[in-house]
N, C-alpha and C positions, 0 to 999 in steps of 0.2 A: 420348801414351803414353811412360811410362817403364819401364825393365825392370832389375829386379834379378836377379841370379843366386845362387842357392844352391849351393855346391860342397859336396860329400860325397864320401868315400873311393870309393861305389859308384855314383857318378854325381851329377851335380847337375840343376837344373831351373830355368826362367825363373819369375819371378813379373811379369806385366805388369798395370801400372796404368794407366788409363785412362777416358776418357768415352766410351761408345757401342761398346764392344768386342764386345759380344754377338752383334751383325750380322754381325761380321767373320769371314767363313768361312775364310779363310786362316789366321787368328791360331788360330782353334779346332780347323781340322782338322790343324794341324801336329804336337799330339802323339799323333795316332792312330797305334796300332801296326800295328794289321790291318786286315780289311775290315769289321769289324763295331764299333756303337757301341750304348752304352745310356745312358738318362738317367736318373738318379733324383732325384725332387724331391718336392715335397709339395703337399698341396690349397691352399694360401697363395700360392704361389710360380708355380705352374703356370699360372694363368689370366693373370699378368702377364709372363711371360718365357719361358715355354716354347715358344711359337711362333717367338720369335727363335733359341733355340739348335736347334731342329728345322730351321728352315731354312737355318741356316749348316751344319749337319751332314747336310743333304738327300741328298747322294750315298750315303751309309752307310743311308738308311732306319732310322734309330734306334729301336730298343726301349725303351718309356717305362714306369716304374713310378712311379707318384703315392701318395704315403703321407699320412695323416693327418698333422696338425701337432702340434708339442708334444715336451717332452721325455721324455714317456714313450714315445714312439717309438724311444729309444734302450736297446733291449731285444733278448734274442735272438732273441724271437719274431720281429722285423722282418728280422733277417739272416735267418732261414729264410723269411721271404715274399719278400723281394729274390732270394734263390737260387734260390727256386723258380720266380720270374716269370723269371729269366735261362734256367733250364733250359727252361722252356715256350716260350721265344722262341728257342731253339736256340742261345744265345749259346755259343760256345767260347772257348777260352783265349786267342785272338786278339782278344778284344772288349774294347774300351776302354771304362769306364765314367765318365760325368759327373756329378758331384755339382752340381746346380744349386739351391742354396738357402742355410739358414744353417748355423750351427755343428753342429746335430743331423744335418742333410741330409749333411754333409761327413763327420762324424765315422762314420755309420753306411755309407755307401757307400764311404770309405776301409778300414773293416775287413770289408766285404763282398767288394771288390776283393781284400783280402790272402788271403781263405779261398776263394773262388770257383775251383774247378779249379786250387787251391793258387798261386793268385795270378794276377790280370790286371792290367794298367795302367789307371790312373784319373787324372782331371784334376778339379782344384778350381775350379768357378765361384762363388764366394761373393757371396751377395746382400744380407747383413746387414752392418753396420758391424763387428759383435763378431768374425763370421767373416772378413771381409776383414783385419782387423789382428793377427788370433791364430790361429783354430783352423784355417784353412786352410793354414797354413804350418808346416813341420816334422814332418809325418808321424805324429802321435798321432792313433790311431783307437781306435774301441771302444765300449761300450754300457755302461749303469749296471746296478747291481745292488741288492736291496733293503737291503743291507749297506753299500754304499758307490758313490760316483759313480765312472765310469769305470774300474770294476775288473776289467773284462774286455776286453781288446784286443790291439793289438801296435801297433810302430811300423812305418809302411809308407809310404813316401813317393809322392805323386803325382809324374805326369810334368810337370805344369805347374799354375801357379795363375794365372787370368786373372780381373783384379778390373776390373769394369764399374763406375766410380762413379755412374753414372747410376740404379743399380738403388736406391740410396740415397732418389731422391725419393719412391718409395713406401712407406720405412720409417716404421713409427709411430713417434712420439715415444719411446714409452718404451723400443722397440728400440734407438733412436738412443742414447739416455741408457746404457743397457745396455752399448753397445758403446764408448761414451766411459770406462768404467769400466778396459777393457784399454788404451786408449790411456794413461790416465793412470798405469797401473801401469808403463809402460815409463819414464816421465819419473820415478816414485819409486824404481825399482830401481837406474838407472844412468845417466839422461839428465837431469841436473839442468836444463841449458839448454832442454831440451824442455818440462820440467815448467814451467818459467816462460814459455815461449811459450804453452803451454796456458793459464796464467792471464791472459795477454794477451789471447788469443783464444778463450775458451770460447764467449762470445757469437756469433761469427761461427761456430763448429762448430754451435752449436744452431740457429742459423737455416739451417743448411746450405749455407752459402758454399762453392762449389765449390772455390776454390782452398785454402781453410782443410783443407777434408775432404780434398783430394788430398795435401796436405802432411802432414797427421797420419797418413794412412794410410800413405804411402811412407817416413816415419821410423820409424812402428811396426815395418813388415815390415822394413826394413833390421835396426833392432835386435834384432828377432826371428831373423832369418836369420843374423844374426853371431853370438849364442849357439848356435843349432842347429849351425852348422857347428864351432863350438869341442866341442859336447857333445849329439852327435845321440841318444844314449839314456839323457839324464839321469843320468849317473853324478856330475856334479859341478855346475858353474856352470848347468845349464839349469833345476835346480831353483829358482832365484831366480826364475824366469818365474811361480811358483807363489804369489808374494806376495798375502795375502789370501785364498788358496784354501783353505787348511787349515781357517780359520773359514768361508769360504763355501761350502764342498762340506758342511760338516755343516749350516748354515743349509738348504741346498738338500734333503739329505736328511731333515733334522729337519721340515721345514715340508711335505714332499711333494714330488716333482719337478714343476715345472711351477708352483708356487704362487709363488715368487720366480725371476724371471729369473737366469740365471747371473751376468750383470754386476751385477745388483741385489747378489746375495749377495756378490759378490768386492768390491764397494765397502764394504758394511759390514764385510766381512773384513778390507779394508786398513785401516780406522779401527780396528779391534781390533788388528790386528797393530801400528799405530803407537801405539796406548796402552800394548800390553805393551812396546813398546820403550822408551817414554818410563818407564814404570814401572820398569824393570830399569835405567835410567840411561844408556842408550845414546842417547836421541834427546831433541833439546830441546823443552820443550813447545810452544813457539812453532813448531817445525817439525811437530808432530802436528798442532797446530791449523790450520797453513797447510793442510795435506793434505786435513783434515776440509773445510774451507771449500771448496776447490776440487771435491772430490768432490759436495758439496751444490750448488755451483753447477751442476754438469752434470745436475741433477735426479736424483739417485742418494740412494739411503737412507744414512744414516749413523749408525743404530741397528740392533742386532741384534735379531730376534725374541727374545721372552722365554721361551727353552726353558730347561728344568731344566739346571742346570750339570752334573749328571752324564749326561745326555742326550747335550750336548754333547761331554763328554769320550769317551762311547762312539762317538760317530760320528768324531771326530778321532783315535781311536784305530786305525781302519782307513784313514788316509789312508795314500797310496802313499808318502808320504816318510818314514813312520814306520819305524824300523829297531831291531832287537833289544829291541821292546817299548817305545821312547821316542818320544815325538812330535817330530818335527822341525819348527821354524817358521821362515820367512823373516822375516827383522825387519831394521829400519833403525837405521844408525849417525848417518844424516843423510839428508837428501832428495838422492836420486840414488846412494847406498850402501846396497846392502843384504848381508845376510849370511845365512847358513843356520846353526842352533844348535839343539842339543838340551838344552841348559843352561838351562832354563827353571824356577825353583822353583813347586811346585805353588801355593804361597799367591798368587804373583804372577799364575798363570794363572786360578785361581778369582776373583780381584778383577774380572778382565777379563770372565770369564764371568758374574759375579753380582755386578754393581756395586753392588746395593743391598742384598747379603746382609751 
C-alpha cells in the first residue's frame, strides 16, 4: 500500500492506494468519527463488494442504502432518498458515511454528507478507475440539473480516500476506458513525462496489468492532490483539471445523462479542445494528432456526436467556468502545458462545433 496526503488549511486526509484494502478493518475504521456508520452504494457494486465493507465495519452495525445504477441518480431526489433513509435508521450527526462505488455514488454521498444534519463525515471507497483517479479526490460533490451537469453541490472534503485496486478486476471494459480518459488528462495538462509513459504502457493498462494500473492511479492522485492543495475551491489553477470538460459536459447534457459515459464525453472533449488549440495557433498539429491517437488507443471516442452547433453553445454557456457571460476554455500550448482563456473567436469555436459546416 502507498499513502498520499492531501493537506488543506482546514485539515488534510490520506489517500490509501493498494490491493486488497477493502477487507482491512483497521484501515477502514480509522476515519470513523463517532459510533455509527452508513454505507451508500448501488445495485451493481453491492453484490460485489458490500459484504467486504460491511464485515470490515461490523463493530458499527452499518446502515446500508442501495441505489439504482446510473448517471440519472445524480439528482436532488436521490439526496432526499438518502437523507430519508438515514433519518429512518436514526443516524445522528456523529454518523460517518461511506461511499462505495463509482463517481456517481461518490458525488451524491459527499453531497448528502455535506447537508445531512448540517454536515457529517464521509469516506470515499471508489471502485471504478475514473473515481479512483479523479472524482474521489478533491471534495467536489453535487448533482446534475436539466440545464447543466454538476450545477448543484458544494466543496466538502472526505476524511479519507481508500482505493482498492482489486475492484478494477470486475470493471467492464467500457468503464475502464472511461477512467483512462481522466488519466490521460493529467498527462495532457501538466505532466508530459506521464503522457509519454502512457503512450508506452497503454496496452498494459488495457489488459489490467496490476503494476501499470497502480502506477497510473498513484501518479494521477498525486497530480490531482497537488492542484487541489494549491487551489481547493477552483479559483485559479484547479480549473485546468477541467480540460475537455466544457465540451464533454455539453455532450453529456445534449445526449441525455448516461448515454455517453463521463469519461467518453471528456475524451471527445479533449480532442475538440486540442483541435481548437491548434486552430488558434497555440498547439502544433502533430501534438493534437498525438493526443487523439492516444485517446483512440485507450478505446475512447475521438469524434463528438453531431449535436446542432447552437445546442452545443447553449449547453456550454452554463458551464461552471463561464464568467461574465463568456465561456472559458482549458486549452493547450503544448502537450503537458494547459492554460485557461476566454479569448476564443466565435468563428474558431464554430469550426470545431460544426466541422462540416
